[in-house]
FITIPA-914510 format. One record per residue (C-alpha): residue in one letter; residue number from 1; x, y, z. Coordinates in steps of 0.25 Angstrom, whole numbers, padded with zeros to 4 digits. Example, Ala and Ser with C-alpha at 12.3 -4.5 7.8 and 13.67 -1.06 7.14 Angstrom:
2
<node lomi="a" loza="1" xx="0049" yy="-0018" zz="0031"/>
<node lomi="s" loza="2" xx="0055" yy="-0004" zz="0029"/>
// end
This chain:
134
<node lomi="x" loza="1" xx="-0750" yy="0022" zz="-0321"/>
<node lomi="x" loza="2" xx="-0752" yy="0024" zz="-0336"/>
<node lomi="x" loza="3" xx="-0740" yy="0028" zz="-0344"/>
<node lomi="x" loza="4" xx="-0744" yy="0034" zz="-0357"/>
<node lomi="x" loza="5" xx="-0730" yy="0034" zz="-0363"/>
<node lomi="x" loza="6" xx="-0729" yy="0019" zz="-0361"/>
<node lomi="x" loza="7" xx="-0742" yy="0015" zz="-0368"/>
<node lomi="x" loza="8" xx="-0742" yy="0001" zz="-0373"/>
<node lomi="x" loza="9" xx="-0729" yy="-0003" zz="-0365"/>
<node lomi="x" loza="10" xx="-0729" yy="-0011" zz="-0352"/>
<node lomi="x" loza="11" xx="-0725" yy="-0004" zz="-0339"/>
<node lomi="x" loza="12" xx="-0721" yy="-0015" zz="-0329"/>
<node lomi="x" loza="13" xx="-0727" yy="-0006" zz="-0318"/>
<node lomi="x" loza="14" xx="-0740" yy="-0004" zz="-0324"/>
<node lomi="x" loza="15" xx="-0745" yy="-0008" zz="-0338"/>
<node lomi="x" loza="16" xx="-0747" yy="-0006" zz="-0352"/>
<node lomi="x" loza="17" xx="-0757" yy="0004" zz="-0356"/>
<node lomi="x" loza="18" xx="-0768" yy="-0002" zz="-0365"/>
<node lomi="x" loza="19" xx="-0773" yy="0007" zz="-0376"/>
<node lomi="x" loza="20" xx="-0787" yy="0000" zz="-0377"/>
<node lomi="x" loza="21" xx="-0798" yy="-0002" zz="-0367"/>
<node lomi="x" loza="22" xx="-0795" yy="-0013" zz="-0357"/>
<node lomi="x" loza="23" xx="-0804" yy="-0016" zz="-0346"/>
<node lomi="x" loza="24" xx="-0800" yy="-0024" zz="-0334"/>
<node lomi="x" loza="25" xx="-0810" yy="-0032" zz="-0325"/>
<node lomi="x" loza="26" xx="-0806" yy="-0039" zz="-0312"/>
<node lomi="x" loza="27" xx="-0812" yy="-0049" zz="-0303"/>
<node lomi="x" loza="28" xx="-0808" yy="-0042" zz="-0290"/>
<node lomi="x" loza="29" xx="-0811" yy="-0054" zz="-0281"/>
<node lomi="x" loza="30" xx="-0810" yy="-0054" zz="-0266"/>
<node lomi="x" loza="31" xx="-0796" yy="-0061" zz="-0265"/>
<node lomi="x" loza="32" xx="-0783" yy="-0056" zz="-0268"/>
<node lomi="x" loza="33" xx="-0783" yy="-0061" zz="-0282"/>
<node lomi="x" loza="34" xx="-0795" yy="-0052" zz="-0285"/>
<node lomi="x" loza="35" xx="-0789" yy="-0040" zz="-0279"/>
<node lomi="x" loza="36" xx="-0776" yy="-0043" zz="-0287"/>
<node lomi="x" loza="37" xx="-0784" yy="-0044" zz="-0300"/>
<node lomi="x" loza="38" xx="-0791" yy="-0031" zz="-0296"/>
<node lomi="x" loza="39" xx="-0778" yy="-0024" zz="-0293"/>
<node lomi="x" loza="40" xx="-0773" yy="-0028" zz="-0307"/>
<node lomi="x" loza="41" xx="-0785" yy="-0022" zz="-0314"/>
<node lomi="x" loza="42" xx="-0782" yy="-0009" zz="-0306"/>
<node lomi="x" loza="43" xx="-0768" yy="-0009" zz="-0310"/>
<node lomi="x" loza="44" xx="-0772" yy="-0011" zz="-0325"/>
<node lomi="x" loza="45" xx="-0781" yy="0001" zz="-0324"/>
<node lomi="x" loza="46" xx="-0771" yy="0009" zz="-0316"/>
<node lomi="x" loza="47" xx="-0761" yy="0006" zz="-0327"/>
<node lomi="x" loza="48" xx="-0770" yy="0010" zz="-0338"/>
<node lomi="x" loza="49" xx="-0771" yy="-0004" zz="-0344"/>
<node lomi="x" loza="50" xx="-0786" yy="-0007" zz="-0341"/>
<node lomi="x" loza="51" xx="-0798" yy="0000" zz="-0336"/>
<node lomi="x" loza="52" xx="-0805" yy="-0008" zz="-0324"/>
<node lomi="x" loza="53" xx="-0819" yy="-0012" zz="-0326"/>
<node lomi="x" loza="54" xx="-0829" yy="-0018" zz="-0316"/>
<node lomi="x" loza="55" xx="-0830" yy="-0033" zz="-0316"/>
<node lomi="x" loza="56" xx="-0842" yy="-0032" zz="-0306"/>
<node lomi="x" loza="57" xx="-0849" yy="-0023" zz="-0315"/>
<node lomi="x" loza="58" xx="-0848" yy="-0033" zz="-0326"/>
<node lomi="x" loza="59" xx="-0853" yy="-0044" zz="-0317"/>
<node lomi="x" loza="60" xx="-0865" yy="-0034" zz="-0313"/>
<node lomi="x" loza="61" xx="-0868" yy="-0033" zz="-0328"/>
<node lomi="x" loza="62" xx="-0866" yy="-0018" zz="-0328"/>
<node lomi="x" loza="63" xx="-0867" yy="-0015" zz="-0343"/>
<node lomi="x" loza="64" xx="-0857" yy="-0003" zz="-0343"/>
<node lomi="x" loza="65" xx="-0846" yy="-0011" zz="-0337"/>
<node lomi="x" loza="66" xx="-0849" yy="-0023" zz="-0346"/>
<node lomi="x" loza="67" xx="-0849" yy="-0015" zz="-0359"/>
<node lomi="x" loza="68" xx="-0836" yy="-0007" zz="-0355"/>
<node lomi="x" loza="69" xx="-0829" yy="-0020" zz="-0353"/>
<node lomi="x" loza="70" xx="-0835" yy="-0026" zz="-0366"/>
<node lomi="x" loza="71" xx="-0830" yy="-0014" zz="-0374"/>
<node lomi="x" loza="72" xx="-0816" yy="-0014" zz="-0368"/>
<node lomi="x" loza="73" xx="-0804" yy="-0018" zz="-0378"/>
<node lomi="x" loza="74" xx="-0799" yy="-0027" zz="-0368"/>
<node lomi="x" loza="75" xx="-0804" yy="-0033" zz="-0355"/>
<node lomi="x" loza="76" xx="-0796" yy="-0039" zz="-0344"/>
<node lomi="x" loza="77" xx="-0801" yy="-0047" zz="-0333"/>
<node lomi="x" loza="78" xx="-0793" yy="-0051" zz="-0321"/>
<node lomi="x" loza="79" xx="-0798" yy="-0061" zz="-0311"/>
<node lomi="x" loza="80" xx="-0791" yy="-0063" zz="-0298"/>
<node lomi="x" loza="81" xx="-0792" yy="-0079" zz="-0298"/>
<node lomi="x" loza="82" xx="-0798" yy="-0090" zz="-0306"/>
<node lomi="x" loza="83" xx="-0812" yy="-0089" zz="-0300"/>
<node lomi="x" loza="84" xx="-0813" yy="-0080" zz="-0312"/>
<node lomi="x" loza="85" xx="-0824" yy="-0071" zz="-0307"/>
<node lomi="x" loza="86" xx="-0821" yy="-0060" zz="-0317"/>
<node lomi="x" loza="87" xx="-0821" yy="-0069" zz="-0329"/>
<node lomi="x" loza="88" xx="-0834" yy="-0075" zz="-0325"/>
<node lomi="x" loza="89" xx="-0840" yy="-0061" zz="-0324"/>
<node lomi="x" loza="90" xx="-0835" yy="-0057" zz="-0338"/>
<node lomi="x" loza="91" xx="-0841" yy="-0070" zz="-0343"/>
<node lomi="x" loza="92" xx="-0854" yy="-0068" zz="-0337"/>
<node lomi="x" loza="93" xx="-0854" yy="-0053" zz="-0343"/>
<node lomi="x" loza="94" xx="-0851" yy="-0059" zz="-0357"/>
<node lomi="x" loza="95" xx="-0838" yy="-0052" zz="-0357"/>
<node lomi="x" loza="96" xx="-0828" yy="-0062" zz="-0364"/>
<node lomi="x" loza="97" xx="-0817" yy="-0054" zz="-0370"/>
<node lomi="x" loza="98" xx="-0807" yy="-0051" zz="-0359"/>
<node lomi="x" loza="99" xx="-0793" yy="-0055" zz="-0355"/>
<node lomi="x" loza="100" xx="-0793" yy="-0063" zz="-0342"/>
<node lomi="x" loza="101" xx="-0783" yy="-0063" zz="-0331"/>
<node lomi="x" loza="102" xx="-0783" yy="-0071" zz="-0317"/>
<node lomi="x" loza="103" xx="-0773" yy="-0065" zz="-0307"/>
<node lomi="x" loza="104" xx="-0771" yy="-0078" zz="-0300"/>
<node lomi="x" loza="105" xx="-0767" yy="-0084" zz="-0313"/>
<node lomi="x" loza="106" xx="-0757" yy="-0073" zz="-0316"/>
<node lomi="x" loza="107" xx="-0750" yy="-0074" zz="-0303"/>
<node lomi="x" loza="108" xx="-0752" yy="-0088" zz="-0298"/>
<node lomi="x" loza="109" xx="-0746" yy="-0086" zz="-0284"/>
<node lomi="x" loza="110" xx="-0758" yy="-0077" zz="-0281"/>
<node lomi="x" loza="111" xx="-0767" yy="-0084" zz="-0272"/>
<node lomi="x" loza="112" xx="-0781" yy="-0080" zz="-0269"/>
<node lomi="x" loza="113" xx="-0782" yy="-0075" zz="-0255"/>
<node lomi="x" loza="114" xx="-0789" yy="-0064" zz="-0247"/>
<node lomi="x" loza="115" xx="-0776" yy="-0056" zz="-0245"/>
<node lomi="x" loza="116" xx="-0775" yy="-0042" zz="-0251"/>
<node lomi="x" loza="117" xx="-0762" yy="-0037" zz="-0246"/>
<node lomi="x" loza="118" xx="-0754" yy="-0042" zz="-0258"/>
<node lomi="x" loza="119" xx="-0763" yy="-0037" zz="-0270"/>
<node lomi="x" loza="120" xx="-0753" yy="-0027" zz="-0275"/>
<node lomi="x" loza="121" xx="-0741" yy="-0037" zz="-0274"/>
<node lomi="x" loza="122" xx="-0749" yy="-0047" zz="-0281"/>
<node lomi="x" loza="123" xx="-0753" yy="-0037" zz="-0292"/>
<node lomi="x" loza="124" xx="-0739" yy="-0033" zz="-0294"/>
<node lomi="x" loza="125" xx="-0735" yy="-0048" zz="-0295"/>
<node lomi="x" loza="126" xx="-0746" yy="-0050" zz="-0305"/>
<node lomi="x" loza="127" xx="-0745" yy="-0038" zz="-0314"/>
<node lomi="x" loza="128" xx="-0733" yy="-0041" zz="-0322"/>
<node lomi="x" loza="129" xx="-0739" yy="-0054" zz="-0327"/>
<node lomi="x" loza="130" xx="-0752" yy="-0048" zz="-0329"/>
<node lomi="x" loza="131" xx="-0747" yy="-0037" zz="-0338"/>
<node lomi="x" loza="132" xx="-0739" yy="-0046" zz="-0346"/>
<node lomi="x" loza="133" xx="-0753" yy="-0053" zz="-0350"/>
<node lomi="x" loza="134" xx="-0759" yy="-0040" zz="-0354"/>
// end
């Protein structure tokens, strides 16, 4: 939910609207942590803070995606866990300028498991600390 009258101000329910081009990439792994990371990216896009791009397309070496990420003013990468799949993809693609976040580091009580019924609650718990870092 973008609020034009609050540009540059933080809305605790949503976000700060960024005036530059910010791209967010996410490793949306098969565990709950990957799904939390993906949900964070969706929320960033929904709030108008970033435009999602496709990490798999970068791994597949698709020039259109790599070029758009390289041209962005700011790139955010969210990995769900410390296996760091997203970080490895960007390194192999030669994309070295990005801000890096690991969901399980930001909210240590998040444990990797194959449960998906708490994703929204986990995102809501993680969101305030994540927004402070932006």
